Structures are given as structure tokens and as C-alpha cells.
KOLDOZA-582512 format. One record per residue (C-alpha): residue in three letters; x, y, z. Coordinates in steps of 0.25 Angstrom, whole numbers, plus 2048, in hexadecimal, padded with zeros to 3 digits. Example, Ala and Ser with C-alpha at 12.3 -4.5 7.8 and 13.67 -1.06 7.14 Angstrom:
2
SITE   aa  east  north   up
SITE  ala   831    7EE  81F
SITE  ser   837    7FC  81D
//
This chain:
489
SITE   aa  east  north   up
SITE  met   800    800  800
SITE  thr   804    80E  7FD
SITE  ser   805    819  808
SITE  thr   7F9    820  802
SITE  gln   7F1    813  802
SITE  ile   7F4    811  811
SITE  ile   7F1    81F  815
SITE  leu   7E3    81E  80D
SITE  leu   7E1    811  815
SITE  ile   7E4    818  822
SITE  ala   7DB    823  81E
SITE  ala   7CF    81A  81B
SITE  tyr   7D1    812  828
SITE  phe   7D0    81F  830
SITE  thr   7C4    824  828
SITE  val   7BD    817  82D
SITE  leu   7C1    81A  83B
SITE  ile   7BC    828  83B
SITE  ile   7AF    824  835
SITE  ile   7AD    81A  841
SITE  ser   7B1    825  84A
SITE  tyr   7A7    82E  844
SITE  phe   79B    825  847
SITE  thr   7A0    820  854
SITE  gly   7A4    82E  859
SITE  lys   797    835  857
SITE  glu   795    835  866
SITE  asp   7A1    83E  86A
SITE  ser   79F    83C  879
SITE  asn   7A9    838  884
SITE  asp   7A0    82C  887
SITE  ala   7A1    827  879
SITE  phe   7B0    82A  878
SITE  phe   7B4    824  885
SITE  lys   7AA    818  886
SITE  ala   7A2    816  879
SITE  asn   796    818  881
SITE  lys   798    80A  886
SITE  ser   791    804  87A
SITE  ala   79C    7FD  872
SITE  pro   799    7EF  86E
SITE  trp   7A3    7E5  875
SITE  tyr   7A7    7DD  869
SITE  leu   7AB    7EA  861
SITE  val   7B3    7EF  86D
SITE  ala   7BA    7E1  86E
SITE  phe   7BE    7E1  85F
SITE  gly   7C3    7EF  860
SITE  met   7CB    7EC  86C
SITE  ile   7D3    7E2  865
SITE  gly   7D8    7EC  85C
SITE  ala   7DB    7F6  867
SITE  ser   7E2    7EB  86F
SITE  leu   7EA    7E6  863
SITE  ser   7ED    7F3  85D
SITE  gly   7F9    7F7  854
SITE  val   803    7F0  85E
SITE  thr   7FC    7E2  85B
SITE  phe   7FA    7E5  84C
SITE  ile   809    7E8  849
SITE  ser   812    7E5  855
SITE  val   80C    7D7  85A
SITE  pro   80F    7D1  84C
SITE  gly   81D    7D7  84D
SITE  met   81F    7D0  85A
SITE  val   81F    7C2  854
SITE  glu   82D    7C4  84F
SITE  gly   833    7C5  85E
SITE  gln   828    7BE  866
SITE  gln   821    7B5  85D
SITE  phe   812    7B3  863
SITE  ala   816    7B6  872
SITE  tyr   80D    7C2  872
SITE  met   801    7B8  872
SITE  gln   805    7B5  880
SITE  gly   802    7C3  884
SITE  val   7F5    7C3  87C
SITE  phe   7F1    7B7  884
SITE  gly   7F3    7BF  891
SITE  phe   7EB    7CA  88A
SITE  phe   7DF    7C1  88A
SITE  ile   7E0    7BE  899
SITE  gly   7E2    7CD  89C
SITE  tyr   7D5    7D0  894
SITE  leu   7CD    7C6  89C
SITE  phe   7D2    7CE  8A9
SITE  ile   7CC    7DB  8A2
SITE  leu   7BF    7D3  89F
SITE  phe   7BC    7CE  8AD
SITE  val   7C3    7D8  8B6
SITE  leu   7C5    7E6  8B0
SITE  leu   7B9    7E8  8A7
SITE  pro   7AF    7E5  8B2
SITE  ile   7B6    7F0  8BA
SITE  tyr   7B6    7FA  8AF
SITE  tyr   7A7    7F8  8AC
SITE  ser   7A3    7F8  8BB
SITE  leu   7A9    805  8BD
SITE  asn   7A4    80B  8B0
SITE  val   7B1    812  8AD
SITE  thr   7B5    81A  8A0
SITE  ser   7C4    819  8A3
SITE  ile   7C8    80C  8AA
SITE  tyr   7D2    814  8B3
SITE  gln   7C6    819  8BA
SITE  tyr   7C6    80C  8C1
SITE  leu   7D3    810  8C8
SITE  glu   7CD    81D  8CD
SITE  gln   7C1    815  8D3
SITE  arg   7CA    80B  8D9
SITE  phe   7D6    813  8DE
SITE  gly   7D5    822  8DB
SITE  thr   7D8    82D  8D1
SITE  ile   7E7    82C  8D1
SITE  ser   7E6    81D  8CE
SITE  tyr   7DC    820  8C3
SITE  lys   7E5    82B  8BD
SITE  thr   7F1    822  8BE
SITE  gly   7EA    816  8B6
SITE  ala   7E5    820  8AC
SITE  phe   7F3    826  8AA
SITE  phe   7FA    818  8A8
SITE  phe   7EF    815  89E
SITE  leu   7F2    822  896
SITE  leu   800    81F  896
SITE  ser   7FE    810  892
SITE  arg   7F4    813  887
SITE  val   7FB    81F  881
SITE  thr   808    817  880
SITE  gly   801    80A  87B
SITE  ala   7F8    811  871
SITE  ser   804    819  86C
SITE  phe   80C    80C  86A
SITE  arg   801    806  862
SITE  leu   7FF    812  859
SITE  phe   80E    813  858
SITE  leu   810    805  852
SITE  val   805    807  847
SITE  ala   80A    815  844
SITE  leu   817    80F  842
SITE  ser   812    805  839
SITE  met   80A    80F  831
SITE  gln   817    818  830
SITE  tyr   81F    80C  82B
SITE  ile   814    808  821
SITE  val   811    815  81B
SITE  phe   815    822  821
SITE  glu   824    820  822
SITE  asn   825    820  813
SITE  met   81C    82C  812
SITE  gly   825    834  81B
SITE  val   81B    836  826
SITE  pro   821    838  833
SITE  phe   81D    82D  83E
SITE  trp   817    838  847
SITE  val   80D    83C  83C
SITE  thr   809    82E  83B
SITE  val   806    82E  84A
SITE  val   7FF    83B  84A
SITE  val   7F6    838  83E
SITE  ser   7F2    82A  844
SITE  ile   7EE    830  852
SITE  leu   7E7    83B  84B
SITE  leu   7DE    831  843
SITE  ile   7DB    82A  850
SITE  trp   7D7    837  857
SITE  val   7CD    83A  84B
SITE  tyr   7C5    82D  84D
SITE  thr   7C5    82C  85C
SITE  asn   7C3    83B  85F
SITE  arg   7B3    839  860
SITE  gly   7AF    82B  863
SITE  gly   7BB    826  86C
SITE  ile   7B9    818  871
SITE  lys   7AB    817  86A
SITE  thr   7B2    819  85C
SITE  ile   7BE    810  860
SITE  ile   7B5    804  863
SITE  trp   7B1    804  854
SITE  thr   7BF    808  84E
SITE  asp   7C6    7FE  856
SITE  thr   7BD    7F3  851
SITE  leu   7C1    7F7  842
SITE  gln   7CF    7F8  846
SITE  thr   7D0    7EB  84C
SITE  leu   7C9    7E5  840
SITE  ala   7D3    7EC  837
SITE  met   7DF    7E7  83F
SITE  leu   7DB    7D8  83F
SITE  val   7D7    7D8  830
SITE  ala   7E6    7DD  82E
SITE  val   7EC    7D2  836
SITE  gly   7E3    7C8  830
SITE  thr   7E6    7CD  822
SITE  ala   7F5    7CD  825
SITE  ile   7F5    7BE  82A
SITE  tyr   7ED    7B9  81E
SITE  leu   7F6    7C0  813
SITE  ile   803    7BC  81A
SITE  asn   7FE    7AE  81B
SITE  asp   7FA    7AE  80C
SITE  lys   808    7B3  808
SITE  leu   80E    7A8  810
SITE  asp   804    79E  80A
SITE  trp   7FF    79A  818
SITE  thr   7F1    79A  81F
SITE  tyr   7F0    7A0  82D
SITE  ile   7EF    792  833
SITE  glu   7FB    78D  82B
SITE  val   803    799  831
SITE  leu   7FF    795  83F
SITE  gln   804    787  83D
SITE  ser   811    78A  836
SITE  glu   81F    789  83C
SITE  thr   823    797  837
SITE  phe   817    79D  83F
SITE  ser   81A    794  84B
SITE  asn   828    799  84C
SITE  arg   823    7A7  84E
SITE  ser   816    7A5  856
SITE  gln   81A    79F  864
SITE  ile   811    7A5  86E
SITE  phe   815    79F  87C
SITE  phe   823    7A2  882
SITE  phe   826    79C  88F
SITE  asp   835    799  88D
SITE  asp   83B    7A6  891
SITE  phe   836    7AE  89D
SITE  asn   83F    7BA  89A
SITE  ala   83A    7BC  88C
SITE  lys   82F    7C6  889
SITE  thr   827    7BB  882
SITE  tyr   826    7B2  88E
SITE  phe   818    7AD  890
SITE  trp   814    7B2  89E
SITE  lys   81A    7C0  89B
SITE  tyr   811    7C2  88F
SITE  phe   805    7BB  894
SITE  ile   804    7C1  8A2
SITE  gly   808    7CE  89C
SITE  gly   7FD    7CD  892
SITE  ile   7F3    7CB  89D
SITE  phe   7F7    7D8  8A3
SITE  ile   7F9    7E0  896
SITE  ala   7EB    7DD  892
SITE  ile   7E5    7E1  8A0
SITE  ala   7ED    7EE  8A0
SITE  met   7ED    7F2  891
SITE  thr   7DE    7EE  88F
SITE  gly   7D7    7ED  89D
SITE  leu   7DE    7F9  8A3
SITE  asp   7DF    801  897
SITE  gln   7D4    80C  894
SITE  asp   7D6    80A  885
SITE  met   7D2    7FC  885
SITE  met   7C8    7FC  890
SITE  gln   7C1    809  88A
SITE  lys   7BC    800  87F
SITE  asn   7B7    7F5  889
SITE  leu   7B0    800  890
SITE  thr   7A8    804  884
SITE  cys   7A0    7F6  885
SITE  lys   792    7F7  88A
SITE  asn   795    7EF  897
SITE  lys   79F    7E6  89E
SITE  lys   79A    7D9  898
SITE  glu   79C    7DE  889
SITE  ala   7AA    7E4  88D
SITE  gln   7AE    7D6  892
SITE  lys   7A9    7D0  885
SITE  asn   7B2    7DA  87E
SITE  met   7BE    7D7  886
SITE  phe   7BD    7C8  885
SITE  thr   7BB    7C9  876
SITE  met   7C7    7D2  874
SITE  ala   7D0    7CA  87D
SITE  ser   7CD    7BD  875
SITE  leu   7CF    7C4  867
SITE  val   7DC    7CB  86B
SITE  val   7E3    7BD  86D
SITE  ile   7DE    7B8  860
SITE  val   7E2    7C5  859
SITE  asn   7F0    7C6  85F
SITE  phe   7F3    7B8  85A
SITE  phe   7F0    7BC  84C
SITE  phe   7F9    7C8  84D
SITE  leu   804    7C0  852
SITE  ser   801    7B6  846
SITE  leu   802    7C2  83D
SITE  gly   810    7C5  843
SITE  ala   815    7B7  841
SITE  leu   810    7B7  832
SITE  leu   817    7C5  830
SITE  phe   824    7C0  835
SITE  ile   823    7B3  82D
SITE  tyr   81F    7BA  820
SITE  ala   82B    7C4  822
SITE  ser   835    7B9  824
SITE  lys   830    7B2  818
SITE  thr   830    7BE  80F
SITE  gly   83C    7C5  814
SITE  ile   835    7D1  81A
SITE  glu   83D    7D8  825
SITE  ile   838    7DF  832
SITE  pro   835    7EE  82F
SITE  ile   83F    7F8  834
SITE  leu   839    806  838
SITE  asn   842    811  83E
SITE  asn   84E    807  83E
SITE  lys   846    7FD  847
SITE  ala   841    7EF  843
SITE  arg   832    7EF  845
SITE  thr   82B    7E1  846
SITE  asp   81F    7EA  848
SITE  leu   81F    7EE  83A
SITE  leu   820    7E0  833
SITE  phe   811    7DF  831
SITE  pro   810    7ED  82A
SITE  glu   81C    7EA  822
SITE  ile   817    7DD  81D
SITE  ala   808    7E2  81B
SITE  met   80C    7EE  813
SITE  asn   819    7EB  80C
SITE  his   819    7DC  808
SITE  asn   80E    7DA  7FE
SITE  leu   804    7D3  806
SITE  gly   7F9    7DA  7FF
SITE  leu   7F1    7E8  800
SITE  gly   7E7    7E1  809
SITE  leu   7F1    7DF  814
SITE  ala   7F7    7ED  812
SITE  ile   7E9    7F3  814
SITE  thr   7E5    7EA  820
SITE  phe   7F2    7EC  826
SITE  ile   7F1    7FB  826
SITE  ile   7E3    7FB  82B
SITE  gly   7E7    7F1  836
SITE  leu   7F3    7FA  839
SITE  ile   7EA    806  83B
SITE  ala   7E0    7FF  842
SITE  ala   7EA    7F9  84C
SITE  ala   7EF    807  84F
SITE  tyr   7E2    80E  851
SITE  ser   7DA    803  858
SITE  ser   7E3    805  864
SITE  ala   7E7    814  862
SITE  asp   7D9    819  861
SITE  ser   7D4    812  86D
SITE  ala   7E0    817  875
SITE  leu   7DE    825  871
SITE  thr   7CF    824  876
SITE  ser   7D3    81D  883
SITE  leu   7DE    827  886
SITE  thr   7D4    832  884
SITE  thr   7CA    82B  88D
SITE  ser   7D4    828  898
SITE  phe   7DA    836  898
SITE  ser   7CD    83D  897
SITE  ile   7C6    835  8A2
SITE  asp   7D2    831  8AB
SITE  phe   7D9    83E  8AB
SITE  leu   7D0    849  8A7
SITE  asn   7C3    844  8AE
SITE  ile   7BB    847  8A1
SITE  glu   7AF    840  8A6
SITE  lys   7AE    84A  8B1
SITE  leu   7AF    856  8A8
SITE  pro   7A2    85E  8A3
SITE  leu   79D    857  896
SITE  asn   7A0    863  88D
SITE  gln   7AF    861  891
SITE  gln   7B1    852  88F
SITE  lys   7B1    850  880
SITE  pro   7BA    85C  87D
SITE  leu   7C4    857  888
SITE  arg   7C3    849  882
SITE  lys   7C7    84E  874
SITE  lys   7D3    856  879
SITE  val   7D8    849  881
SITE  his   7D6    841  874
SITE  ile   7DF    84B  86C
SITE  gly   7E9    84B  877
SITE  val   7EA    83C  878
SITE  ser   7EC    83B  869
SITE  ile   7F8    845  86A
SITE  val   7FE    83C  875
SITE  leu   7FD    830  86D
SITE  ile   804    836  861
SITE  leu   810    83B  86A
SITE  val   812    82D  870
SITE  val   811    825  863
SITE  ile   81C    82E  85D
SITE  ile   825    82C  869
SITE  phe   823    81D  868
SITE  asn   829    81D  85A
SITE  glu   836    81D  861
SITE  leu   834    810  868
SITE  glu   83B    803  864
SITE  gly   836    7F5  865
SITE  asn   82A    7ED  862
SITE  val   81E    7F6  865
SITE  val   815    7EC  86C
SITE  ser   820    7E9  876
SITE  asn   822    7F8  879
SITE  leu   813    7F9  87B
SITE  phe   811    7EE  885
SITE  lys   81E    7F1  88C
SITE  phe   81A    800  88E
SITE  ala   80C    7FB  892
SITE  thr   811    7F2  89D
SITE  phe   816    7FE  8A4
SITE  thr   80B    808  8A2
SITE  tyr   7FF    7FE  8A5
SITE  gly   805    7F8  8B1
SITE  pro   800    802  8BB
SITE  leu   7F2    801  8B5
SITE  leu   7F3    7F2  8B7
SITE  gly   7F7    7F4  8C5
SITE  leu   7ED    7FE  8C9
SITE  phe   7E1    7F6  8C3
SITE  ala   7E6    7E9  8C9
SITE  phe   7E7    7F0  8D7
SITE  gly   7D9    7F5  8D6
SITE  ile   7D3    7E8  8D1
SITE  leu   7DB    7DE  8D9
SITE  thr   7DB    7E5  8E7
SITE  lys   7D2    7ED  8F0
SITE  tyr   7DD    7F7  8F5
SITE  gln   7DC    806  8F3
SITE  ile   7E9    80D  8EF
SITE  arg   7EF    81B  8F2
SITE  asp   7EA    820  8E5
SITE  gln   7F4    82C  8E4
SITE  tyr   800    823  8E3
SITE  thr   7FB    81A  8D7
SITE  trp   802    822  8CC
SITE  ile   80F    820  8D4
SITE  ile   80D    811  8D5
SITE  gly   80A    810  8C6
SITE  leu   816    818  8C2
SITE  leu   81F    810  8CC
SITE  ser   81A    803  8C6
SITE  ile   81E    807  8B8
SITE  ile   82C    80C  8BD
SITE  ile   82E    7FF  8C5
SITE  thr   829    7F6  8B9
SITE  phe   832    7FD  8AF
SITE  gly   83E    7FB  8B9
SITE  ile   83B    7EC  8BA
SITE  thr   83A    7EA  8AB
SITE  ser   847    7F2  8A9
SITE  leu   850    7EA  8B2
SITE  pro   85D    7E6  8AB
SITE  lys   860    7D8  8A6
SITE  ser   86A    7D7  8B2
SITE  val   85D    7D6  8BB
SITE  ile   852    7CF  8B2
SITE  gly   85B    7C7  8A9
SITE  asp   855    7C4  89B
SITE  tyr   846    7C7  8A0
SITE  gln   83E    7CF  897
SITE  phe   832    7D7  89C
SITE  his   825    7D6  894
SITE  trp   816    7D8  897
SITE  glu   818    7D4  8A5
SITE  ile   81D    7E2  8A8
SITE  leu   80E    7E6  8A9
SITE  pro   809    7DD  8B4
SITE  leu   817    7E0  8BB
SITE  asn   814    7EF  8BA
SITE  gly   805    7EC  8BF
SITE  met   80A    7E4  8CB
SITE  ile   814    7EF  8CF
SITE  thr   808    7F9  8CE
SITE  phe   7FF    7F0  8D6
SITE  leu   809    7EE  8E1
SITE  gly   80C    7FD  8E1
SITE  leu   7FD    800  8E3
SITE  leu   7FD    7F6  8EE
SITE  leu   807    7FE  8F5
SITE  ile   7FF    80B  8F5
SITE  ser   7F2    804  8F8
SITE  lys   7E9    807  904
SITE  lys   7E8    7FA  90A
SITE  thr   7DF    7FF  915
SITE  asn   7D5    804  90B
SITE  ile   7D0    7F8  903
SITE  ala   7C5    7FB  8F9
SITE  ser   7B8    7F3  8FA
//
């Protein structure tokens, strides 16, 4: 495809999103923006949440992980499923019983204002970084595919991307996103399915034959029990995956805001179970695609793409889809899937960050009605600018993006995990004014532990177990500042 054709395709795709936003955003109220009037069909929410949970990280980076880790990522995905069940049976009933708009309002009712603000702050930090990582990855791919050759600077690609998100989320917010995420999830899955079919066709295989082949088997080991020190060790991935799911979905306003648009708790639980089951299946297909990409590259002599003097396994999928004669159909579905992957998470992040900052820090629900909507719109613009700046900064990072994303998240979500765990698992009250200190110390201590030199920890490599470690440190810190004589009833 030519650069002009790609740009026209992008324009057509966003035209569809803007049309959707026009019809879903006719009611430009805060209740529609924040909660979709609590009328979203659960099955629509479930399907859309798949795209939001997978995002550009899964679409691009997870297939790229196969080269170094084979299918070890599935160990974490199995952990995700267990974590989603915890959300279904424990967290959702709490959120629905309290009728919250922001899930961090639970912390205010349980502990106090400082705990509430501390939890919301760590969400803002986590989600700004996470959404920026995801958007960066897709912007990088678009830069590699089309804009680099046109002489367009990377920062322009980023600004235009976020401007387009702002346009279609400005009015309808979460009500619009429920529908756009459904379209984006479908586009992403069609792109992966098309890629698997066409590469199999080129290799003269069926998908079943691929799964049974020795070549595939050599790249698709799932379980790793042999080396406790390695990042791929089963219990690190599995246990870490449980807590990643609880923290990055159940304690994340972005993901839970979608759940809270369902009509009632029962429908939200059906949504969560459906989404949890599908995520396992979909991730296996993404990893299968990764194995196929490296098999195809090996057989045809395709080298790992290099961008900014760095080898990027993340870019093998776009390289093969766009530049190696697999047909216009794959190129078109890849571009649409790539855009969908970026915006299925970035648009909901923009909305949830706007929601959290407006409610948790500006107390927008307590303001006069005539001030609420203008303030929300200003926050929406401000959050967009923040995302632009952070994505541009991330362009300087090295390494596999999915690893960077989860590594950072294990630090910033840890205090949230500890706070909610202490609130749910104990009846103790805490000295609320010290909560932020405990959260900050927890991150510092965890970072110190994970930065220990080899002379202390040997060949041990930390992975997702950083998150439960961080949460446990926060939990123990809260225990130290608890009011043990004032047990809540």
C-alpha cells in the first residue's frame, strides 16, 4: 500500500468512529460521559473490554515476545483468569453495593480522604503511563510503516493520534467508548485471523497442521519449571498474572468504569466471566501468530526490523504484513487492526482519567450543575495534553514495550493493591493522614529490593512477582499505622 492509501484508510476509519460518537454523544451529560446512564448491554461491554485489555501491546508486542520467551506469556494469562474471578466474586459486589462512580470512592468510605486521594493518584500515575506505553507502541508502528518515509516527525504522529481520540470521546465519553471498543475489538481480531490464514496459506499449512508441526512445537513451549531464577519461571508468571489482573483491571478505573455501566451487578459479573474466558483464547491466537511470523521470517530470510538503530521484534508483524507480498487484504486489515489496537485502550484511558481527576480531585459531583460540564471538558483537554507529552518521552525508552509496561505497573499498582487488600481483608482502621507515605515508601523499598546487585541475589531475575511483593509491603505498612483499638464493625 502507498502512504496515500494508508492515510485515506485511517481517515475512513476515524470517520466511522466520529459517526458513532455523533449518535452516542447526543446526550452530552456527565452521567452519560461517566456511567453511560448505567444502561450498557453486558455482552457489548464484555466484547469491547477484550480490545481494551489487549490493546496495541498485545497486537504488536506479544507476538514479538515469542522469539525470546516462546509461549511463556500464557502462564501469566492463566493467572489473569484466576484474577478475573476474584474481581467477579469480590470486587464487583463491593462497587455495586456502594454505587460508586469512581472505584476509589470505596477508599474514602473505608479509610478517609487521604487514602482516597492516594489511591486515585496512583491510578492516575499508572494509567497515564500504561496508556502512553500502549499508544507509543502503535504510533511507533505507524511511524515505521508510513510517516517516516514522508518526513513527518514522531511528535506530529502522536499529536494527531490523540487529537483524533479527543474528537470522538469529547461528548459521549464512556457511552461512546462502549460502542467504539466493540468495533475496534472486532477489527483487531479480524486482522489477526487474516494474518494467520494468509501466512499458513503461504507455508501451505492448515492451522491444525501448524499446531501439530515440529517447527511450531519448537517455538511454543508454555510451561517453564526448570529455572527458578528466570523471568519465565511458571510461578512468577502465574502468581504475578493473578495480581496483575486484580490490580490492572479490578483496581483500575479505566476497566471498572466499563463494568459499572452495566445495569446491575449480575450483568456486570456475566460480562467479567465472558471477558475472562475469551482473553485466554485470544491470547493463544496472538502467540500462535507470533510463532508463525518467526517461522515465516526464518523460511523467507526476513530480518528483524531496525528503527533508531534498535532491533525491534515488536515491528516484525507490521514488516511482514506491509512489505512482503501477503496481499492487499492483509495490509488493509493490519492497518485497521493496528489503529483499533491503539485506540481501544487509549480512548477509554482518556475518558477514565478525565473521570477520575474530575471526581476524585475536583469533586465535580458537588459543584453546581452549570459548572460541571465545562469543567469536565477542560479536564478532558488537559489529560490529552499530558498523554501527548508522556508518549513523546517514551520514545527514548529501549527494550520490549510489553516488558516495560508491566514492569512499571508492578511498582505503581502495588500501593493500590495493598490499600484495597487491607480494606477488604481486615476490619482495622488506619491513620489516614499517613497513607500516602506508606504508598511512597512501598515503591521505594520494592525498587530497592529489585535493584539488588548480583552479589546479593545471584542470577535471580524479578518479573511480575514484583506486584504482589509491593502490595504486601504496602499492606504491612498500613498494619503499622492501623488503629487496632478502633476496629470497624
